[in-house]
KETIMI-842640 format. One line per field, with one value per atom (N, C-alpha, C): residue number from 1; residue in one letter; chain; atom name; x, y, z. Coordinates in steps of 0.1 Angstrom, whole numbers. Atoms other than C-alpha are relative to their C-alpha. Layout:
<recs>
resi	c(NUM	...)
resn	c(a	...)
chain	c(A	...)
name	c(CA	...)
east	c(X	...)
north	c(Y	...)
up	c(Z	...)
</recs>
This chain:
<recs>
resi	c(1	1	1	2	2	2	3	3	3	4	4	4	5	5	5	6	6	6	7	7	7	8	8	8	9	9	9	10	10	10	11	11	11	12	12	12	13	13	13	14	14	14	15	15	15	16	16	16	17	17	17	18	18	18	19	19	19	20	20	20	21	21	21	22	22	22	23	23	23	24	24	24	25	25	25	26	26	26	27	27	27	28	28	28	29	29	29	30	30	30	31	31	31	32	32	32	33	33	33	34	34	34	35	35	35	36	36	36	37	37	37	38	38	38	39	39	39	40	40	40	41	41	41	42	42	42	43	43	43	44	44	44	45	45	45	46	46	46	47	47	47	48	48	48	49	49	49	50	50	50	51	51	51	52	52	52	53	53	53	54	54	54	55	55	55	56	56	56	57	57	57	58	58	58	59	59	59	60	60	60	61	61	61	62	62	62	63	63	63	64	64	64	65	65	65	66	66	66	67	67	67	68	68	68	69	69	69	70	70	70	71	71	71	72	72	72	73	73	73	74	74	74	75	75	75	76	76	76	77	77	77	78	78	78	79	79	79	80	80	80	81	81	81	82	82	82	83	83	83	84	84	84	85	85	85	86	86	86	87	87	87	88	88	88	89	89	89	90	90	90	91	91	91	92	92	92	93	93	93	94	94	94	95	95	95	96	96	96	97	97	97	98	98	98	99	99	99	100	100	100	101	101	101	102	102	102	103	103	103	104	104	104	105	105	105	106	106	106	107	107	107	108	108	108	109	109	109	110	110	110	111	111	111	112	112	112	113	113	113	114	114	114	115	115	115	116	116	116	117	117	117	118	118	118	119	119	119	120	120	120	121	121	121	122	122	122	123	123	123	124	124	124	125	125	125	126	126	126	127	127	127	128	128	128	129	129	129	130	130	130	131	131	131	132	132	132	133	133	133	134	134	134	135	135	135	136	136	136	137	137	137	138	138	138	139	139	139	140	140	140	141	141	141	142	142	142	143	143	143	144	144	144	145	145	145	146	146	146	147	147	147	148	148	148	149	149	149	150	150	150	151	151	151	152	152	152	153	153	153	154	154	154	155	155	155	156	156	156	157	157	157	158	158	158	159	159	159	160	160	160	161	161	161	162	162	162	163	163	163	164	164	164	165	165	165	166	166	166	167	167	167	168	168	168	169	169	169	170	170	170	171	171	171	172	172	172	173	173	173	174	174	174	175	175	175	176	176	176	177	177	177	178	178	178	179	179	179	180	180	180	181	181	181	182	182	182	183	183	183	184	184	184	185	185	185	186	186	186	187	187	187	188	188	188	189	189	189	190	190	190	191	191	191	192	192	192	193	193	193	194	194	194	195	195	195	196	196	196)
resn	c(m	m	m	p	p	p	k	k	k	d	d	d	v	v	v	t	t	t	d	d	d	f	f	f	s	s	s	s	s	s	i	i	i	f	f	f	v	v	v	k	k	k	q	q	q	q	q	q	k	k	k	p	p	p	e	e	e	k	k	k	g	g	g	t	t	t	l	l	l	l	l	l	l	l	l	a	a	a	e	e	e	p	p	p	f	f	f	m	m	m	d	d	d	s	s	s	p	p	p	e	e	e	f	f	f	r	r	r	r	r	r	a	a	a	v	v	v	i	i	i	l	l	l	l	l	l	a	a	a	e	e	e	h	h	h	n	n	n	d	d	d	k	k	k	g	g	g	t	t	t	m	m	m	g	g	g	f	f	f	i	i	i	i	i	i	n	n	n	r	r	r	k	k	k	l	l	l	n	n	n	v	v	v	t	t	t	p	p	p	s	s	s	q	q	q	a	a	a	i	i	i	d	d	d	n	n	n	f	f	f	p	p	p	e	e	e	f	f	f	d	d	d	d	d	d	e	e	e	m	m	m	y	y	y	y	y	y	g	g	g	g	g	g	p	p	p	v	v	v	n	n	n	s	s	s	d	d	d	q	q	q	l	l	l	y	y	y	y	y	y	l	l	l	h	h	h	t	t	t	k	k	k	p	p	p	k	k	k	l	l	l	l	l	l	e	e	e	d	d	d	s	s	s	i	i	i	e	e	e	i	i	i	m	m	m	p	p	p	g	g	g	v	v	v	y	y	y	m	m	m	g	g	g	g	g	g	n	n	n	y	y	y	e	e	e	t	t	t	l	l	l	k	k	k	n	n	n	l	l	l	i	i	i	d	d	d	i	i	i	k	k	k	k	k	k	i	i	i	t	t	t	p	p	p	k	k	k	d	d	d	i	i	i	r	r	r	f	f	f	f	f	f	v	v	v	g	g	g	y	y	y	s	s	s	g	g	g	w	w	w	s	s	s	a	a	a	g	g	g	q	q	q	l	l	l	k	k	k	k	k	k	e	e	e	l	l	l	k	k	k	d	d	d	n	n	n	s	s	s	w	w	w	i	i	i	v	v	v	i	i	i	p	p	p	g	g	g	t	t	t	t	t	t	d	d	d	h	h	h	f	f	f	k	k	k	a	a	a	t	t	t	s	s	s	k	k	k	n	n	n	l	l	l	w	w	w	k	k	k	e	e	e	i	i	i	l	l	l	k	k	k	g	g	g	k	k	k	g	g	g	g	g	g	k	k	k	y	y	y	s	s	s	v	v	v	v	v	v	a	a	a	d	d	d	f	f	f	p	p	p	e	e	e	d	d	d	p	p	p	t	t	t	l	l	l	n	n	n)
chain	c(A	A	A	A	A	A	A	A	A	A	A	A	A	A	A	A	A	A	A	A	A	A	A	A	A	A	A	A	A	A	A	A	A	A	A	A	A	A	A	A	A	A	A	A	A	A	A	A	A	A	A	A	A	A	A	A	A	A	A	A	A	A	A	A	A	A	A	A	A	A	A	A	A	A	A	A	A	A	A	A	A	A	A	A	A	A	A	A	A	A	A	A	A	A	A	A	A	A	A	A	A	A	A	A	A	A	A	A	A	A	A	A	A	A	A	A	A	A	A	A	A	A	A	A	A	A	A	A	A	A	A	A	A	A	A	A	A	A	A	A	A	A	A	A	A	A	A	A	A	A	A	A	A	A	A	A	A	A	A	A	A	A	A	A	A	A	A	A	A	A	A	A	A	A	A	A	A	A	A	A	A	A	A	A	A	A	A	A	A	A	A	A	A	A	A	A	A	A	A	A	A	A	A	A	A	A	A	A	A	A	A	A	A	A	A	A	A	A	A	A	A	A	A	A	A	A	A	A	A	A	A	A	A	A	A	A	A	A	A	A	A	A	A	A	A	A	A	A	A	A	A	A	A	A	A	A	A	A	A	A	A	A	A	A	A	A	A	A	A	A	A	A	A	A	A	A	A	A	A	A	A	A	A	A	A	A	A	A	A	A	A	A	A	A	A	A	A	A	A	A	A	A	A	A	A	A	A	A	A	A	A	A	A	A	A	A	A	A	A	A	A	A	A	A	A	A	A	A	A	A	A	A	A	A	A	A	A	A	A	A	A	A	A	A	A	A	A	A	A	A	A	A	A	A	A	A	A	A	A	A	A	A	A	A	A	A	A	A	A	A	A	A	A	A	A	A	A	A	A	A	A	A	A	A	A	A	A	A	A	A	A	A	A	A	A	A	A	A	A	A	A	A	A	A	A	A	A	A	A	A	A	A	A	A	A	A	A	A	A	A	A	A	A	A	A	A	A	A	A	A	A	A	A	A	A	A	A	A	A	A	A	A	A	A	A	A	A	A	A	A	A	A	A	A	A	A	A	A	A	A	A	A	A	A	A	A	A	A	A	A	A	A	A	A	A	A	A	A	A	A	A	A	A	A	A	A	A	A	A	A	A	A	A	A	A	A	A	A	A	A	A	A	A	A	A	A	A	A	A	A	A	A	A	A	A	A	A	A	A	A	A	A	A	A	A	A	A	A	A	A	A	A	A	A	A	A	A	A	A	A	A	A	A	A	A	A	A	A	A	A	A	A	A	A	A	A	A	A	A	A	A	A	A	A	A	A	A	A	A	A	A	A	A	A	A	A	A	A	A	A	A	A	A	A	A	A	A	A)
name	c(N	CA	C	N	CA	C	N	CA	C	N	CA	C	N	CA	C	N	CA	C	N	CA	C	N	CA	C	N	CA	C	N	CA	C	N	CA	C	N	CA	C	N	CA	C	N	CA	C	N	CA	C	N	CA	C	N	CA	C	N	CA	C	N	CA	C	N	CA	C	N	CA	C	N	CA	C	N	CA	C	N	CA	C	N	CA	C	N	CA	C	N	CA	C	N	CA	C	N	CA	C	N	CA	C	N	CA	C	N	CA	C	N	CA	C	N	CA	C	N	CA	C	N	CA	C	N	CA	C	N	CA	C	N	CA	C	N	CA	C	N	CA	C	N	CA	C	N	CA	C	N	CA	C	N	CA	C	N	CA	C	N	CA	C	N	CA	C	N	CA	C	N	CA	C	N	CA	C	N	CA	C	N	CA	C	N	CA	C	N	CA	C	N	CA	C	N	CA	C	N	CA	C	N	CA	C	N	CA	C	N	CA	C	N	CA	C	N	CA	C	N	CA	C	N	CA	C	N	CA	C	N	CA	C	N	CA	C	N	CA	C	N	CA	C	N	CA	C	N	CA	C	N	CA	C	N	CA	C	N	CA	C	N	CA	C	N	CA	C	N	CA	C	N	CA	C	N	CA	C	N	CA	C	N	CA	C	N	CA	C	N	CA	C	N	CA	C	N	CA	C	N	CA	C	N	CA	C	N	CA	C	N	CA	C	N	CA	C	N	CA	C	N	CA	C	N	CA	C	N	CA	C	N	CA	C	N	CA	C	N	CA	C	N	CA	C	N	CA	C	N	CA	C	N	CA	C	N	CA	C	N	CA	C	N	CA	C	N	CA	C	N	CA	C	N	CA	C	N	CA	C	N	CA	C	N	CA	C	N	CA	C	N	CA	C	N	CA	C	N	CA	C	N	CA	C	N	CA	C	N	CA	C	N	CA	C	N	CA	C	N	CA	C	N	CA	C	N	CA	C	N	CA	C	N	CA	C	N	CA	C	N	CA	C	N	CA	C	N	CA	C	N	CA	C	N	CA	C	N	CA	C	N	CA	C	N	CA	C	N	CA	C	N	CA	C	N	CA	C	N	CA	C	N	CA	C	N	CA	C	N	CA	C	N	CA	C	N	CA	C	N	CA	C	N	CA	C	N	CA	C	N	CA	C	N	CA	C	N	CA	C	N	CA	C	N	CA	C	N	CA	C	N	CA	C	N	CA	C	N	CA	C	N	CA	C	N	CA	C	N	CA	C	N	CA	C	N	CA	C	N	CA	C	N	CA	C	N	CA	C	N	CA	C	N	CA	C	N	CA	C	N	CA	C	N	CA	C	N	CA	C	N	CA	C	N	CA	C	N	CA	C	N	CA	C	N	CA	C	N	CA	C	N	CA	C	N	CA	C	N	CA	C	N	CA	C	N	CA	C	N	CA	C	N	CA	C	N	CA	C	N	CA	C	N	CA	C	N	CA	C	N	CA	C	N	CA	C	N	CA	C	N	CA	C	N	CA	C	N	CA	C	N	CA	C	N	CA	C	N	CA	C	N	CA	C)
east	c(10	0	8	-9	14	0	-2	27	-9	12	0	-12	10	-25	0	-5	-9	-5	7	-22	-15	15	-57	-7	12	-75	5	0	-61	-7	7	-78	-17	18	-113	-4	3	-109	-16	11	-138	-9	9	-160	-16	12	-198	-7	4	-219	-11	9	-240	-14	15	-277	-6	7	-304	2	-3	-297	16	-13	-260	6	-5	-237	13	-11	-212	9	-11	-181	10	-9	-160	17	-12	-124	6	-4	-101	6	-7	-86	-9	10	-118	2	-4	-112	-15	14	-149	-2	2	-157	-16	16	-196	3	1	-186	11	-12	-153	-6	4	-157	-14	11	-193	-2	7	-214	-13	12	-243	-7	9	-273	-7	6	-284	-15	14	-322	-6	3	-322	11	-11	-298	-5	6	-309	8	-4	-302	-1	4	-316	9	-8	-292	-2	-1	-287	-4	5	-301	5	-2	-288	1	-3	-285	10	-11	-257	-4	4	-262	6	-10	-233	3	-2	-239	-11	13	-261	1	0	-272	-3	1	-275	-16	15	-315	-9	11	-345	-10	14	-377	-7	7	-394	2	-4	-373	-1	-2	-369	-13	12	-402	-13	11	-432	-13	10	-462	1	-5	-442	-1	1	-450	14	-11	-423	9	-9	-393	12	-13	-361	11	-13	-338	5	-4	-315	-4	-1	-320	14	-11	-293	4	-1	-275	-1	1	-287	10	-8	-265	-3	3	-264	-9	12	-295	-12	12	-325	0	-4	-312	-10	12	-345	-12	14	-366	6	0	-372	-3	2	-367	2	-2	-373	2	-2	-362	-7	7	-379	-1	4	-388	-14	11	-424	-11	8	-441	-14	15	-474	-9	10	-483	1	-1	-469	-4	2	-487	8	-4	-471	17	-14	-435	8	-8	-408	10	-11	-386	15	-14	-349	8	-7	-337	-12	8	-352	-2	1	-365	3	2	-360	-7	11	-384	3	0	-384	-14	12	-412	-12	13	-449	-8	5	-475	3	-4	-465	-9	9	-497	-1	-2	-500	13	-12	-464	-3	1	-470	-10	8	-501	6	-6	-480	12	-9	-452	-6	5	-476	-9	7	-494	11	-8	-460	3	2	-467	13	-13	-433	9	-9	-402	14	-11	-366	7	-5	-357	-5	7	-381	3	1	-371	14	-11	-344	-5	2	-350	14	-11	-328	-2	0	-321	7	-4	-317	6	-3	-300	15	-12	-269	-4	4	-275	13	-8	-257	-6	8	-269	2	-2	-268	14	-13	-235	13	-10	-217	5	-6	-213	8	-10	-199	10	-11	-173	10	-3	-169	9	-2	-164	15	-12	-138	11	-9	-119	2	-5	-118	-4	5	-137	-10	8	-161	2	1	-161	-15	16	-196	1	-1	-203	-18	14	-239	-3	7	-262	-7	10	-281	-7	8	-306	9	-10	-277	6	-5	-261	-10	8	-291	-2	5	-297	11	-11	-263	1	-1	-254	13	-12	-219	8	-6	-199	12	-7	-172	-4	4	-194	9	-10	-170	10	-12	-140	-8	5	-162	-3	3	-177	13	-10	-143	10	-11	-125	-10	10	-157	1	-4	-147	13	-11	-113	9	-8	-84	8	-7	-69	-11	9	-102	4	-2	-91	15	-12	-58	-6	4	-78	-9	7	-98	10	-7	-69	10	-4	-57	-1	3	-53	-8	7	-80	9	-8	-53	13	-11	-26	14	-15	4	2	-3	0	5	-5	11	14)
north	c(-13	1	12	-11	35	7	-6	56	11	-10	82	-4	6	59	1	-3	63	13	-14	99	0	-3	92	3	-1	91	13	-12	125	10	-9	140	3	2	130	1	1	135	9	-10	165	-4	4	144	4	-2	152	-14	14	125	-4	8	101	4	-1	109	-3	0	108	10	-11	124	3	-3	124	-11	7	107	-8	7	79	-3	3	78	-12	9	46	5	-2	51	-6	5	50	-14	16	13	-9	5	0	-16	12	-40	-8	7	-49	3	-3	-50	7	-4	-42	16	-12	-10	8	-6	1	13	-15	41	2	-1	35	15	-11	65	-1	4	59	12	-9	81	-9	7	72	5	-2	68	0	0	62	-7	2	61	4	3	55	-9	8	37	-17	10	6	-5	3	7	9	-11	23	-7	5	19	11	-11	36	-7	3	33	4	-4	33	6	-7	60	2	-1	53	-12	13	18	-5	5	14	-12	12	-18	-2	0	-27	-4	6	-35	12	-11	-11	-6	8	-18	-7	6	-27	-13	13	-54	-9	7	-68	-6	2	-66	-4	4	-83	14	-8	-59	14	-16	-26	5	-8	3	3	-3	11	14	-11	30	-1	1	38	2	0	45	-12	12	18	0	4	4	3	-2	11	-13	11	-17	5	-10	-2	-6	7	-28	-15	14	-65	-2	4	-66	4	1	-78	4	-4	-77	-7	6	-95	11	-11	-64	14	-11	-33	12	-10	-1	16	-14	39	9	-12	71	9	-10	101	15	-14	138	5	-2	137	-8	6	131	5	-3	149	-10	10	122	-14	14	93	1	2	88	-9	9	74	3	-1	85	7	-1	91	13	-14	125	-8	3	115	13	-16	152	10	-9	183	-6	3	172	-13	14	134	-6	8	110	-16	14	71	-5	9	47	9	-5	54	-11	9	37	-3	8	11	-1	-1	8	16	-14	47	4	0	46	-4	7	25	7	-10	45	12	-13	78	-3	4	62	-1	2	50	12	-12	83	9	-9	100	11	-11	121	-2	3	104	-5	1	105	-5	4	91	13	-10	127	-1	0	121	-8	10	88	-8	12	60	-11	13	24	-8	8	3	-15	15	-35	0	2	-43	15	-11	-18	-3	-1	-11	1	0	-19	-5	0	-17	-5	2	-31	10	-10	-11	-2	1	0	-1	8	-17	13	-10	19	8	-6	36	-7	8	11	1	-4	15	11	-14	52	1	-2	48	-7	8	23	8	-8	50	-6	8	29	10	-8	57	16	-12	95	5	-3	112	17	-14	145	1	-5	163	-2	3	150	13	-11	173	-8	6	166	-1	1	173	-15	13	143	-11	12	123	-1	1	133	-1	3	128	-11	13	102	-3	2	104	-13	12	73	3	-6	93	8	-10	109	-2	0	95	9	-8	114	13	-15	145	4	-5	149	3	-3	145	14	-13	170	13	-12	194	4	-5	195	8	-8	209	-5	3	206	-13	14	174	-12	13	156	0	0	164	-9	9	146	-14	13	115	-4	5	116	-3	2	112	-12	10	83	-13	8	53	-12	10	24	-11	10	-1	7	-8	11	-4	4	-10	13	-9	18	13	-14	47	2)
up	c(0	0	0	-1	-8	14	-11	18	2	-4	14	7	-8	28	15	-14	61	3	-3	63	-3	3	51	11	-13	87	2	-2	90	-8	9	64	4	0	76	16	-13	113	4	-4	114	-8	9	94	3	-5	94	5	-5	112	-10	9	91	9	-2	90	-12	16	65	-7	12	33	0	3	38	-9	5	17	4	-3	23	-12	9	2	2	-5	2	-2	3	12	-16	12	-18	-3	2	-12	5	-6	0	-8	6	-7	-6	4	-12	-16	11	-49	-1	0	-42	4	-5	-24	-6	5	-43	-5	8	-52	0	-2	-41	7	-5	-34	4	-4	-11	7	-5	-3	12	-11	34	-2	-2	36	12	-12	70	7	-11	102	11	-15	139	9	-9	167	-1	6	149	-9	14	119	-9	12	86	-11	10	53	-12	13	18	-12	15	-19	-6	7	-41	-11	11	-65	-13	13	-90	-3	5	-100	-9	7	-129	-5	5	-141	-17	15	-180	-2	4	-177	10	-7	-171	6	-8	-147	-11	8	-178	-5	3	-189	9	-10	-155	8	-8	-140	-8	7	-153	3	-1	-161	1	-3	-158	-14	11	-181	-7	6	-206	8	-8	-188	-5	7	-206	10	-7	-178	9	-7	-163	16	-12	-129	9	-11	-98	6	-8	-80	14	-12	-46	12	-12	-25	0	-3	-11	5	-10	10	-8	5	-3	-17	18	-39	-10	8	-51	0	-4	-42	-9	10	-62	10	-8	-43	-8	7	-56	6	-3	-49	-11	11	-64	3	-4	-66	2	1	-68	11	-13	-31	-2	2	-41	-10	9	-67	5	-6	-48	16	-11	-16	9	-8	13	0	2	5	12	-14	33	-8	3	29	5	-5	29	0	-2	23	-6	9	8	-12	14	-27	-3	0	-22	7	-6	-13	-3	2	-10	2	-3	-17	-5	5	-23	-4	6	-36	-14	12	-63	-12	12	-83	-5	6	-86	-6	4	-94	-16	13	-123	-10	8	-135	-7	5	-136	-9	10	-154	-12	12	-179	-7	7	-186	-1	3	-185	9	-10	-152	6	-4	-140	-9	14	-164	8	-8	-157	7	-11	-143	13	-13	-115	10	-10	-102	-4	2	-99	9	-4	-95	7	-5	-74	5	-2	-69	13	-13	-33	7	-7	-8	6	-9	14	17	-16	53	10	-12	86	11	-14	119	10	-10	151	3	-5	158	-10	12	126	-7	8	105	8	-10	135	2	4	136	-13	16	99	2	1	103	9	-10	132	-8	9	107	-10	11	82	-14	14	56	-9	8	47	3	1	40	2	0	51	-4	8	29	2	3	29	-14	15	0	-4	4	-21	-12	11	-49	-12	13	-75	2	0	-64	0	4	-65	-12	13	-100	-9	11	-114	-5	5	-136	-7	4	-142	7	-4	-138	10	-9	-120	12	-11	-93	10	-9	-65	-1	2	-80	3	3	-89	13	-13	-53	7	-9	-38	-6	6	-62	3	-4	-55	15	-13	-19	2	-2	-26	8	-10	-4	-4	-2	9	-6	7	-6	-14	13	-40	-4	2	-34	1	0	-23	-12	14	-54	-9	11	-76	5	-5	-56	-11	12	-83	7	-7	-77	3	-5	-75	7	-7	-48	-8	6	-65	-12	11	-93	3	-5	-70	1)
</recs>
């Protein structure tokens, strides 16, 4: 591992605490292929555990290709994480149209009535710019994320609707670059530490 990594923890000593609506960015040399360079939007964080969705892992399949009786929808789904990977989840910006939506942060909501959702997509009242579909989610049991943060596995950053809507494959790097300073240095670390 390169010498630079030994200084990694000092960069993030004064991190924001994780909460609903914040982003978790994987540390540059995370071994897990599921979370390598992942950007996770937290949908829930409390003393019972944490739930979030990877927002920078597109799958090569649309909901209408993967789900029976789903209306035509052009946008690809995302890999939300390894938990309940046989379930569909959705985040959106249309709470007034989807009853029972739960606010994650200003402008971004989770869930809502599924049958209503299908009807709204069918009549084009909800389009790809309004919603993202996820297969599975990322989850942590009580205290697990706290331990991983102490181990410097994640960088916590405030989330915005722009992050939620971003489609760049380089979102992890772009967010860190946008933070400036030492974050920019981290953004330029190669994925393979032997290349440094």
